[in-house]
N, C-alpha and C positions, 0 to 999 in steps of 0.2 A: 464488404464488411460494414456492419452497423454497430454503433455504440448506443447503448440504452441503459436505463436504470435497471438494476437487478430486481428480480421478483423472487419471492420465497420458493416458487416452484423451480427456480434455477439452481437450488442448493445441491442437488445430486450431481449436476454437471460441474459445478464449482468444486465439489469434493473430488471428482474424477481428475481434476487438474491438481488440486492442492495436496491430496493425500499421498501420491507417489513422491512428491517433493519432500513432504515431512518424513516419509518412511525411508527414502533411498538417498537423500542428499544431506549436505551440510549447509544448504542455502538458508534454512531456518533452524533455529535452536529448538523449535517445537518437536516433541517426540511422540505425541499421541495423535492418531488420525482424528479428523473431525467428522462428526455425524452430520447427515443432511439436516436433521432437526436443529442442531446448534448453529449451522450456517444460515438456515432459514430465519432463525431468531436474530442473528447478526444483521441480516438484510433488512428485516423489519425495523430493527432498532436504529440502524444507521441511515436509512433512506433519507435523502437522495444521495448520500455519500457512498454509494455502492453501485458500481457500474460494470457491465459486461460488454465484451466484444463478441459479436456473433457473425459467423461466416457460414453460408450455406445451411442455415437453420441449426447451427451447432455452436455452442459457446466455446470459444477458443482462448479466452482470457478474462481476467477480472481485475479490478482495482477498487480499493476502498481506503477510507481513512477514519480514524477515531481519535479519541483523546490521547495526547502525549503523556500527560501526567494528570493526577487529580488536583483539584484546587482551582479557584477562580482566577488566579494569576496566570494559569496556563490555558485558559479557556480558548484562546485564539491560536494555539499551537497544536498541531495534529500530526500524528504519525501515519504514514501511508504504507500500503502493501499493494504490490502489483505482481501477478503471476500469469504465465501463459502456458498453454499446452505445448508439448515439444514441437509439434509440426507447425506452430504459429510463430516460433521465435525467428528473429532475424529478418522480419518482413515489415517492420515499422509499426506493428500493432501495439506493442508496449508503449512506444512514444505517443501514439494517438490516444491510448487509454489514459496515460498520465497527464497529457495536456488537457484532456477533457475533465479529468478529476481535479486538476488545478483550477479550471474555470468554475466548476461546481463549488470547490472549497472557497475560492475568492468570493463568490456570490453569497456564501454563508459566513462571511467576515473572518475566515481563517487568514491569519497574518503570515504564519510560517508552516511549511510542511517539512517534516523530519523523515529521513530514511535511516533506519537502523539496519545495517547490512552485515552479514557474516563476512569476515575477511577471507573466508574460503570461497567467496563468490566474486572474483575480480571482474567478471562480466557485468554484474550489477553495479559495481563501483564505477566502471567506465560508462555504463548507460546513464547513471545519474550525473556524472561529470558533463556528458554531452548535452544534458537537458538543463544545465545551469545550477545544479546543486553544488554547494561548496563543502569541502571537508571541514568539519569542526571538531572532530575528536576521534580517538581510538581508545577503546577500553580493552586492555589485554586480558585474555583468559577469563572472560565473564560468562562464557557459554561452555557447556560440556555436552558432547554428543558423539556417539559411536567411538567412545574411548579416547576422545581428544578434547583438549582445552582449545577454545576458539575465541578469537578476538572479535569485537564488535566495532565496526566503523560507523561513525555518525556523520551524516551529511544533512544539509538543510537548504531550503530555498524560500526566500521571501516572496510572498504573492502580491504584496501591494507596495512595491518599491516606489519611492518618490512621495509617498503620503506621509503624514506626520506620525503615523503609528498609534495614535490615540484610539482606544477602543470606541467603536460606534455604540451609541446608546441602544441601538437595535440589534446588536450582534446576536447571531443565532446561537442558541444553546445546543451543544452536540451531545 
């Protein structure tokens, strides 16, 4: 398996992973499938903060991050997303993707990565706990999908622990 920066031509393969999750699960509150064109735009806009895992010349997962909230005060806090194809789960690929994404984010002066997780996805909560993310909040019934109100679990991980936390003058704009 290799990890590499995503390219716009990876968008169709990424959609093949993402759209069934959107359509068939409560893992994300998103309800409309993504087009390859919109994913390709995301890849171009977020590079290098968009990576894929490739095995046997097939994309089996992706991870990306983007702004947590607008405003200069939040510039060094980002929210991440990591998804895997069903046959790639439970093999350490998600862990490798997220560790690599953390390295990329840290290099771009990201201070904190946030995970906003559907409470209907306890596997993702456990995954983030194992990788050092801390529970920082739960927002009851803020999502609605498939006729259900869903809670959002917020977790976060500091990427530059032990540093003074002051923004670098050269912090990368995301």
